[in-house]
N, C-alpha and C positions, 0 to 999 in steps of 0.2 A: 521498552529501552529508548532514549536518543544519542544516537553517535554525534558530539560537539568540537568544533573548531574554533570556537570564541566567535565564530562569522555571524553574520543577521540572520541569514539562513537559517543555521541552527537555533539560532533563538528563536524566528518562526514554527521551526517543527517543535521547540521545546511548548511555545505558548500553546500549539493544536496538541499535544499530548499533556498538556495540563487540564484542557477541555476536559478533554475522556475520560482521566484517570477522577475529576472531583466527580463525576456520577456513581464512580463506582467506589469510590473512597480507595483509591489505590494508592502506588507510588510510582516513583520515574525513578528509574536509573539512567544516568547521565555518562556518555561513555567517549574516553578520548583515547585515540589507537597513536601510539608513537612508531612508526614506520622502522621494524625492523632490520631496514638495509641503510638506514643513515645512524651513522657512529655518534650518537646522542650522549653527551657527559653527564655524569653524576650531579651537577651542577644545572643543567639545562633541566633535567628532570625533575629536581625538586622544587624547580620554578613553575613547573606543568602542573604539580601535585597540589602546590598553594593556588596558582590561579584557578586551577579547575575547584578546589575547594571553597573559593571566595564565589566563583561563577555561581554554584549551587545553592551557595546560602543567600548569594543576591537574590536570584531569582525564584528561590523558596518562598522568600517575604514575598516579592512582586506579585506573582503567580498564587500564592498559596495553597500549596500542594506540598508534599513531599518530593526532598531531591536526594537521590545518594549519589555521590560521585565515584565514578569509574575509570583508571588509567590502565591500558593493558599496552605492550612491546610485543606487535606482531603484522602480519599482512591484512593492510585493512578490510582489501576485499575478503578475505574468509573471518576476522577477526571480530566482524560485527555478529553476523550470524550466529556465531560459537557462543561468543560472551551471552547473544541475548538467550539462546536455547539452556546454557548454563545457570541462568540466572533467573530461569522459570519463565521468561518476559511472556504476553500475552501478544506482543507488539512491537514495530520498531518503526519509530516515527522517523522519519528523514528528512533534511530540507535535499532537493536536488543539487545545490549550489556548494554542499557544509560539507564537505571533508576536505581540508590542504592534502595537499600530496597528490592526488590526482585532479587538479584541476577543477574543475566544471564537471560534475556527477550527474550525466546523462546520457542517453540512447545507452551503448556497451557499457558503459561504467555503471552507470545502475545495476543493469543488468545485470556485470559480474558481482556484485554485492547481493542481489536478491538470489543470484542461483545459488550460491552457499548456505540461506537462509533458509533453516526450517518453521521461521517464524512468518508469517503474513507482516506484510510492509508497507506503510501509509506514506506513499511520495507528496511530498509538501513543495511546491510550486512558488507560493508568493507567501506576502503577509495572509497569516489566518485570519479572516473577520467573522467567518460564520460562529455564532454560538453552540451550532449543533449539527448534527451527519444526518438528517430525517429525509432526506431523498436520496435515494442511493437507485443508479444506476447500475444491471447488471446485463449485458452485450452475450447472447447466448448464439450458438450452434448446435449441432448434434454431436458434439463432443462430450465426453465424460468430463472431461476440463471444468466445463462450467456447473453441472450439478456438484461437484467441489466446492466452488465460491458460491455455491446459494446455501450448499450447508453452513461451510462459516459464516458465513453473513448472518443467518438464523440461528446459529449456535449460542444456548443460552453463555452469558457472562458478555456477550462480547458489545460492547458500547452505540454499538448501532438502532437508532430508534427511528419509528413510522414509517415510511412509503418505501417499497422498492419498484423500480420500475424492470421489466425485462425487455431487452430492444433486441430485435433482428431484422436480417434481410431472409424474406422468402425466393432469393435470385437462386439460378440455375438449378431447383427441385424441377424434378416430376411429379406429377398431383398424385400420386403415391406417397412420396416423400414429402409435399406439404403436407398431407393430412396425418402423418405417422409426427411431422415437426408440431403442427398443432396441438397435436394429443399430448406431448410431452410438455409442451409448455404449459397445458392447461394442467397438466399435473404438479409442474411445478407451481403457479400460481394457488392450487388449492394448498399446496405444504408449505407457503410463504406467509398464507393467512391463515395456517391450522397455529404457525407460529406465532401471530397475534402482530404483525404485520399488517398495513393495508399495501395491494399490489395492487398493478396492472400491468397491461401486454402490451407492446407496440413492435407489430411487424409490417416491414416492408417492403414491396415489392418492384424497388426501382432498383432494377440491374448496372445504372452507370453510378451512381456514387461509389467514394473509398467508404468504406465500412467506417472507418476511423473517422473519418471529420462529419461524416454523417452523426454518429456520436455522440463528437462533440457540437455539434450544431444543435442537436433534441437536446445535450446535459444544459446549452443555453436558455435555450426554447423554457425550459420549467423551470429555472433556477436550482439544478441540481446542485448539491453538496459535495457528492461524491461517486467515482466510477469505481467499480471490483471487479477484477478481471485476472483471469488465470496467468501466469507470464509463459507458461508452455502449452503446446497441444499437442495430443499423438497423430502420427504420421501412418499411410494404412499399413507398413512396418510393427507396428506400435510400437514404434521409439518415439521420446520427446524431441519437441523441437521449439526453440523460443518462436512465439508467433508474431505474425508480422503487425497482427494490429494491439499488441501490448508493446512492441517497441514504438508504432506510430503517437500510439497514445503519450508513451513517455515522454517523449519528443515534444510533441504537440499541444497536449491535455492541460489549461489553462488553472485546472484545477485541481483535488487532490485526487488521488488513485490510490487504489487500498488494491495489492496485489500479493497474488497466492503463490506459490511454486507448489504445483501437485506432485513431482515428482517426489519431495521431500516430507510430503502429509503424511 
């Protein structure tokens, strides 16, 4: 499912979604959310319906995929996730600047959309030029959230193929914790390989670099196509907290992010 507002950013997201569904012979639902807080007249709603239908028909021909238009009245932060779940969508593909009414959808705005979604969200930051998502980076730590991301990436039916790179810092760890973490990483590598992916693990012991900056730099060095991350992690009290790494990557990363909210899995 692709939220649209007829902007260039939502067209970029639609193009990315088309590349994904072609491999699975799937369909795309586009969604235009009319803000329920605004008194929208009947004529205006009818115009949106007509424009949305024409938009769907136009890009169905251009992209060579089946596109179904949907219009809903609601709260943009909640409605996107709710409709995607109701439609049985496998993924929400969203341009980070592509929703009117909330201006630029970055930082906390994008997080609010994803917090309400039970569906993983693919964030498209710019024009989508890649023809595949074959190089996937998964930053890992000791939390169970990253196990969920790994399982989702290698889940049957996902559009991702190719190589999975596990990336982590071995900072602030005792020798015992390092050995335990390396063992966990090796088990994850075996699981990924057994699912038919190529896999590689990068463990960095530099204590100075910011983790999100290091991920972006590494992704650029290997020409990665996508970074897959959890939106939230567990704190010692077992309560979910929004990950600083996720927030920083949403703001800084120049390429697509596949974001999973473990709380809603």
